[in-house]
N, C-alpha and C positions, 0 to 999 in steps of 0.2 A: 414372632413370625407372622401372625395375623395382622399385627399393627403395621409391619413393614409392607405387607401386600396391600393394605388399605390406605397406605399413605398417599395423600393427594399430591399430584404434580403442582409445583409452584406456579401461580398465575404469572403469565408473561405480560410485561408492561413495556411499551415503547420508551426509548430513551428520550428525555425532554431536552429540547434545544431552544434556547431563548434569544439567540442572536438575531440581529437585524441588519439588513444590508446598509441602510443609511448610517447606522451607528458604526458599523465596521468601516465604512468608507472613510470616516475621519481618521481612524487609525492607519488605514492603508495609505492614504494620500500623504500623511505626515511621515510615515515610514519611508515612502518613496522619495519625498523631498530631502529628508535628512540623509538617506543613503547616497543620493546624488551629490549633495554638497560636501559630504565627507569622503567622496570617492570610494564608496562601498563599505567603509569601515563600520558605519552604523547598521549595516544590514544584519549583523549578528544580533544586535539588540532589537532590531525590527522583527526578527524571527521570534524572539522571546515574547514580544508584545502580541504578535499574531497568534501564536500557539496558546498563550495564556487567555486571550480573548475567547477563542473557541472552546478551550477547556472549561473556563469559568461559566460559559453559557451552556455547557453540556452537563445534565444532571440525571442521576439515578436515585429515585426516592428522595428528591429534593437536595441531594448532596452533589456538588460539582466536583469535577476532576481538578487536580492542581498540577502545575508544571514548575519544576524547581531549578531548571537550568538558568544560567546567567549569560549575559552577552559576552562576558570575558571568556567563559568556557568555550562557547561556540566560535568566537573569534580566533582562539588559539588553534582549534581544529582547522578552520578555514585557512589560516596563515600557513600552517604546515602543508595543507593540501596544495595551496597555490605555489609554494616553494618547490614542492616535488614536481608539479606540472611544469613550472618554469625551467627547472633543471633538465627534465626529460626533453622539453621542446628544444632547448639550446643544444644539448648533446646530440640529439638525433638530427638536428638541422645541419650541423657541421660534420657529424660522423654518421651517415645514413645506415651503416652496417650495425650500429648499436641498437637499431629498432628491435631486432629479434631478441637479444638478451634482455632488453628493458621490458619487452612485452611478456617474456617468460617470468621475469622477476615480479611484474605486476600481478600476473595470474597467481603466482605463489603467495603474494602478500594479500590478495583480495579477500580470501576467507577470514584472515585475521582482522582486516579493516571492517568487514561486515559484522564480525563479532563485537568489535568495539562500538560500532554505530548502534547496533540493536541493544546492547547492554546499556549504553548511554540513554537511548530513547526510553527504555523500560524503567530504569532507575530514576529518571527525572520525572516520571509520572506517578501520581498517587491518587487514591480515593479513600476518603475517611481516614486520612493520615497513614495509610498503608501503601507502601511503594510496590511497584511491579518490579520484576527482575527477569533476566535472560540467562539461560543455562546452556546455550549452544556451545559446540566445540569446533575447533579448527577443521578436524577431519570430516565431520558431518556437513559443515558449511561448504567445504570443497566438493563433497559428493553431491549435495542437493542443489547448490547454486551454480556450479560450474560443469560437473560431469553430466548430471541428469538432463539439463537443457540440451546439451549436445547429443545425448542418446535419443531424446525425444525428436530432435530435428532429423537425425539420421534414420529414424524409424518412420519418417514421413507422418508423424503424428499418431501412429498406431499405439505407441507406448505412452502417449501423453497422459491418459487418465490414471494409470497406476502410478506414474511418476508424480502427477499432481497430488494424488492422495498421500503419497509418502512425504512429499515436500510440505504440503499444508499441515500434515500431522506433526512433522518435525517442528515447523514454525510455531504451532500452537502449543505443543507439549513442552517446548523449551522455554516458554514463558511461565511466569509464576506470579501470583498475587500474594505478597508476603512470603510465606514459606510453603504455600500450597501450589502445586503445578496444575495447569489446565489439562484436561483429557478430552480425547475425541474418539468416536466410534464409527465414523463413516466407512462405507464399503466401496470397493473398486467399481462395482456395478453402478453405484450412484454417479460416480465421476464419468463412466462411459456414457450413461444417459445424458449427462450434462454436455459432454463433448459432442455427441451426435446432434442434440438439440441446438447447440450453438453453431453447428455447421450449416443448417438448413437455409436460413436467411442470407448469410454471407455468400454461400455458393450461388444461390438464385440471383442475388444482386450482381455478383461478379460476372456470371454468365450473361445476364441481360445487358450490362454495361459493355462487356467485351464484344458481344454481338453487335450492339449499336455502333460502337466505335469502328469495328472492322468493316461493317457493311457500308459505312459512309466514307470509307477510304478507297481511292481509285485502285490501290495496289491489291485490294482484296480479290477483285474479279480476275486479275492476272496471276494470282497465286503468289503475290509478293509478300510473303509472311515476314521476311526479314525486316522489311520497311515498317511493318505494323508493330514490331516489338515495343518501340517507345510508347505507342498508344495503348498497348495491352498492359503496360505498367500501371495504368490508372485503375482498372478493375482489380489488379493484383493487390495494390495498396489498399483499395477499398475493402477487399476481402479480409486482409490481415488486420486492418483496424477494427472492423465490425466483429470478427471472430474473437480477437483479443479482448475487447470490451465485454462481449456477451459471455464468453467462457469464464472470464475472471469473476464476473458477477455470480454466475452459477456456482463456481467453486466456493465463493464466499458464503453463499447461502447454505451449501452443504456443510461447510466447516462449522459455522455457528450453530446450525440446527443440531449438530451431533456433539457439540462441545459442552463440557460441564466443568465446574470448579468445586472440588470436593463433592459433598452430597447436598450442598446448600444453594448452589447457583446453577441455573440453566440459561441457555441463550436461544435466540431465534433471529432469523434474517429473512425478510420477504422482499428483497429488491427485485424489481422487474427488469430483466436484461434489455428489453426494448425501450423501457422508460429511461434507463440509465444511458442507453445509446442516444436517445432523443435529447436528453439533458446535455450530454457531452457535445453533440453537434450544434444544438441551438445556442449553448453557451459560447462556443467558438465563433459562431456568426455574430452574436451580440457583442462580443469583445472586439471583433474585427471592425464592425461598423461604428462602434463607439470609440475607436482608437484607444482601446484599453481601459476606458473609464468604467466599464461595467464588470471589470475583474472582481471587485468586492461582491457585487450582486451575484455573479456566477459562483463564487466560492461558497457564499452563504446558502444559495439555492441548492447546490450539490450536497453540502453538509447536512442541511435540514432534511433532505429526502432520505439520506442514509440513516440519520437518527430516527426519523419517524418510522422507518421500516426495519429497525433493529430493536430487538426486545431482550429484556433481562428478567428472569424469574427468580425470586428469592423465597426459599422455603421458610417455614415457620421458625426453624432453628438457625436461620441466617444471622440474626444479631449475635448469638453466642459464637458462631463461626468467625464473624468479622472481629469481634472483641479478641478472640484467640489469636488472630493474625496480628492485631495491633500489639498485643503483649509479646508475641514471639519476635517481631522484628524491631520493636522499640524505635530508637533513633537510628535510622538506617545509615547515617553518615552524611552530615551536612557539608563535610569538607571534600566530598567525592569530586574528583576531576577526571575527565576522560576526553577522548578525541571524538569530535562530532563531524568529521569532514564529509561523511557520506550520508545520504538519505536512503534508507532501505526499508522495505516492508512488503507485505503480501496483500 
């Protein structure tokens, strides 16, 4: 009992990322060229090269992550997705009344698709020869990814913090490393604090921009608010963008700081919401003025900041824990095939 009380917390170390923008540029430009000349077919293999580059350059205690998906697996998922979209477009174009039943069918199928995507992403990722896994269910996917966002919107954001806590907890605890599930212990109060903090700057910016736009329009003095609506869309979009970025960052920090893997691994996240917002905006400007050529630089810059401000702490008995995971999962199944048509994550 005394030994447990005196047990020291594992030291948190930032994740190492060794990627370079110039190095990744060569991969990116060749991927782009080959995807164009093959009419998009090579894009599946391009994704594998991209993900493997970032995974191989990301290391915890000197060990990189591995990505096991193949271009063929990803291509199958994309072909199926394209066929479904093409059929939907053709039918709804010639039979407009079919939009409603098709939309309902898609909403019913979406939780299943999310499950397939998240399971694929997890199982195709490994560290120290141990693969990750996803244990989500159709019912919970439907609740957390379809119903909860609607409830949050109808509550005008008032219920967003408890919904965020439940959704992030579900997302984390449905993932596993080997046979061990991740666990979280964040409180609703922490999410409410993050929600309120994320509102301050976006609200101030939206009010300032809205006032500036309205006062410079002739219709403002005459009370012509209807004519100002198109102009007021600018601060509205600015608010939504800023709030979404800052609140998402705050939720990520809360999640990782409260997350554990067994008794051997703890996590930390110190992303700055304003810093992430600045990186997103400056990246967009750089990409725009470089006509897209700075996309690799922007991706590496973003990834490096995330890695440098994400920590992992391994306890003294972590080696035994990791060895146990390796023995438990063994060969996870090299023949695993799944659908990868959707990109989904938190």
